[in-house]
C-alpha positions in Angstrom: -3.8 21.8 -30.3 -3.1 23.4 -26.9 -0.8 21.5 -24.5 -3.6 21.0 -21.9 -5.8 19.3 -24.5 -2.9 17.3 -25.8 -2.1 16.0 -22.4 -5.7 14.9 -21.7 -5.9 13.1 -25.0 -2.5 11.6 -25.1 -1.4 10.3 -21.7 -3.2 7.0 -22.0 -1.7 6.4 -25.4 1.8 7.2 -24.2 1.4 5.4 -20.9 4.2 2.9 -21.5 6.6 5.3 -20.0 6.9 6.4 -16.3 7.7 9.1 -13.9 8.0 9.4 -10.1 6.5 11.7 -7.2 6.8 14.8 -5.0 4.4 16.5 -2.5 4.5 18.5 0.8 3.8 21.5 3.0 5.2 25.0 3.6 4.5 28.5 5.0 4.4 31.7 3.0 7.4 33.4 4.7 10.5 33.6 2.6 12.8 33.0 5.6 10.7 30.3 7.3 12.0 26.8 6.8 9.3 24.5 5.5 9.2 20.7 5.6 7.3 18.2 3.5 7.3 14.6 4.7 5.8 13.2 1.5 2.6 12.0 3.1 0.0 12.3 0.5 -3.3 10.6 -0.5 -3.7 8.0 -3.2 -2.2 4.6 -3.7 -0.4 4.6 -7.1 -0.3 1.6 -9.2 3.0 0.0 -8.3 3.5 -3.8 -7.9 4.0 -5.0 -4.4 6.1 -7.9 -3.0 6.0 -7.8 0.8 7.0 -4.2 1.7 8.9 -3.7 -1.6 6.6 -1.8 -4.1 7.6 -0.9 -7.6 7.1 2.8 -8.4 4.3 3.4 -10.9 5.1 3.8 -14.5 4.0 7.1 -16.1 4.2 8.7 -19.5 7.5 10.0 -20.8 6.0 12.5 -23.2 5.3 15.0 -24.6 8.8 16.5 -24.0 11.3 13.7 -23.4 15.1 14.3 -23.6 16.2 13.7 -27.2 19.8 12.6 -26.6 20.2 12.0 -22.8 23.6 10.4 -23.1 25.0 13.7 -24.2 23.8 15.5 -21.0 25.9 13.8 -18.3 25.9 16.5 -15.6 24.7 17.0 -12.1 24.1 20.8 -12.4 21.3 21.0 -14.9 20.4 24.7 -14.5 22.2 26.1 -17.5 21.0 29.7 -17.8 17.7 29.1 -16.0 16.9 31.3 -12.9 14.7 30.2 -10.1 14.6 29.0 -6.5 17.5 26.6 -5.9 16.4 22.9 -5.7 18.7 20.0 -4.9 17.3 16.8 -6.1 18.4 13.6 -4.3 16.9 10.4 -5.9 17.7 6.9 -4.5 17.1 3.9 -6.8 16.2 0.6 -5.3 16.0 -2.8 -7.0 12.7 -4.7 -6.4 14.4 -7.9 -7.8 16.8 -7.7 -4.9 14.5 -7.0 -1.9 14.7 -3.2 -2.6 18.5 -3.1 -2.1 20.3 -0.1 -3.5 20.7 -0.3 -7.3 24.2 1.0 -8.0 25.5 1.8 -11.5 22.0 2.7 -12.8 21.6 5.5 -15.3 19.1 8.2 -14.2 17.8 10.9 -16.5 15.7 13.7 -15.2 14.0 16.7 -16.9 11.5 19.3 -16.0 10.1 22.7 -17.1 11.6 26.1 -16.1 9.9 28.7 -13.8 7.7 29.8 -16.7 6.5 26.3 -17.5 8.6 25.8 -20.6 10.8 22.9 -21.7 14.1 23.0 -23.5 14.5 21.1 -26.8 10.9 21.9 -27.9 8.8 24.9 -28.8 7.6 27.0 -31.6 4.3 25.1 -31.7 0.8 25.5 -30.3 1.8 23.2 -27.4 4.7 25.6 -26.4 4.9 28.9 -28.2 8.4 29.8 -26.9 11.0 28.2 -29.1 13.7 26.4 -27.1 14.5 23.7 -29.6 18.3 24.5 -29.7 19.0 24.6 -25.9 19.1 21.8 -23.3 18.4 23.4 -19.9 16.9 21.4 -16.9 17.9 18.0 -18.3 20.7 15.8 -17.1 22.0 12.3 -16.5 23.9 10.8 -13.5 24.9 7.2 -12.5 23.9 5.9 -9.1 26.6 5.4 -6.5 26.9 2.4 -4.1 23.9 3.6 -2.2 21.8 3.9 -5.3 21.9 7.7 -5.0 22.1 10.5 -7.6 22.1 14.2 -6.9 21.2 17.0 -9.2 21.4 20.8 -8.8 18.4 22.4 -10.4 15.6 25.0 -9.8 12.1 24.5 -8.4 10.0 23.6 -11.4 7.2 26.0 -12.6 3.9 24.8 -13.8 1.8 24.8 -16.9 -2.0 24.5 -17.4 -3.5 21.1 -16.9 -0.6 19.5 -15.0 0.5 19.5 -11.4 4.2 20.4 -10.9 6.4 17.4 -11.6 9.8 16.0 -12.6 10.3 13.3 -15.2 12.6 10.4 -14.5 13.9 7.6 -16.8 16.0 4.8 -15.3 18.2 2.5 -17.2 20.5 -0.3 -16.1 24.2 0.0 -16.6 24.0 -1.5 -20.1 21.4 1.0 -21.2 18.3 -1.2 -20.9 15.2 0.8 -19.9 13.9 -0.2 -16.4 11.3 2.5 -15.5 9.9 5.8 -16.7 8.1 7.7 -13.9 7.3 11.1 -12.6 7.8 12.8 -9.2 5.0 14.8 -7.6 5.4 17.9 -5.5 3.6 18.9 -2.2 1.0 21.5 -2.9 1.8 23.7 0.0 5.4 24.0 -0.9 4.5 24.8 -4.5 2.0 27.4 -3.4 4.6 29.1 -1.3 7.1 29.3 -4.2 4.5 30.3 -6.8 2.9 33.1 -4.7 6.0 34.6 -2.9 9.0 34.0 -5.2 8.1 36.4 -8.1 11.6 37.9 -8.0 12.9 34.5 -8.9 10.8 34.3 -12.0 7.6 32.6 -10.7 5.0 35.1 -12.0 2.0 32.9 -12.9 0.6 32.6 -9.4 -0.9 29.4 -7.8 -0.9 26.3 -10.0 -4.3 25.5 -11.7 -4.0 21.7 -11.1 -3.4 19.8 -7.9 -2.0 16.2 -7.8 -5.4 14.7 -7.1 -6.8 16.3 -10.3 -3.8 15.7 -12.4 -4.1 13.4 -15.5 -1.0 11.5 -14.4 -1.3 11.5 -10.6 -5.1 11.4 -10.1 -5.1 7.6 -9.8 -2.9 7.8 -6.7 0.4 9.5 -6.1 1.6 8.2 -2.7 4.5 6.3 -4.3 5.4 9.3 -6.4 5.3 12.0 -3.7 8.7 13.4 -2.7 9.8 15.0 0.6 10.8 18.6 0.2 12.5 20.7 2.9 14.0 24.2 3.0 12.9 27.7 2.2 12.9 30.1 -0.7 15.9 32.0 0.5 18.0 29.0 1.4 16.7 26.7 -1.4 14.9 23.4 -1.2 16.1 19.8 -1.0 13.9 17.1 -2.6 14.5 13.5 -1.5 12.7 10.6 -3.1 13.1 6.9 -3.5 12.2 5.0 -6.7 11.9 1.3 -6.9 12.6 -0.3 -10.2 12.9 -3.9 -11.5 16.6 -3.9 -11.8 
């Protein structure tokens, strides 16, 4: 079964897990700074109390990190090449009026520039076999401001999905609080995918936008990140996730 078909058939069944958003705009010039404010369409499905809205839960699969506790690092690039991406995620606690959630464990993972995941492969879903490596996966603990920072590369894309980052949040004792995904702004993605071939992005424009994505099509406002920067200088992704801490 191809990955695209698997995703279409399996997301509803795997929907107990979540992941948070990213989306924004950019020009095609390698040296022009581009800015995304994270203003997308859609409503998401988070739970709201006043102005404090829980980030929607999304599927964790089909490529979750197998042993996240062994990947405590902020630089998750390993041997992967691509446009530099600094990921800054702030975790807030809905149960405490969206105050910063310190001491939370935050795992992230995403595909490489070619659209492949580590820890998996050699199957119809992903032909390239990366079962013995662990690139673009990592864990950090939030500081007093609820912030974790990762050094990574701009994710590539694969057929049937919009570009995204998976996020799994646990409390300090290891209890799962939220699984979500982060969505990316289309214009920034299009700039990277059409002008950064020398960095390894050779597939061209993504075939699925957020509004047509199996995960984000029901609304991605709460999962859309802000992305600023340029190809030459690298991008910075900032995003806030609200969990029931």
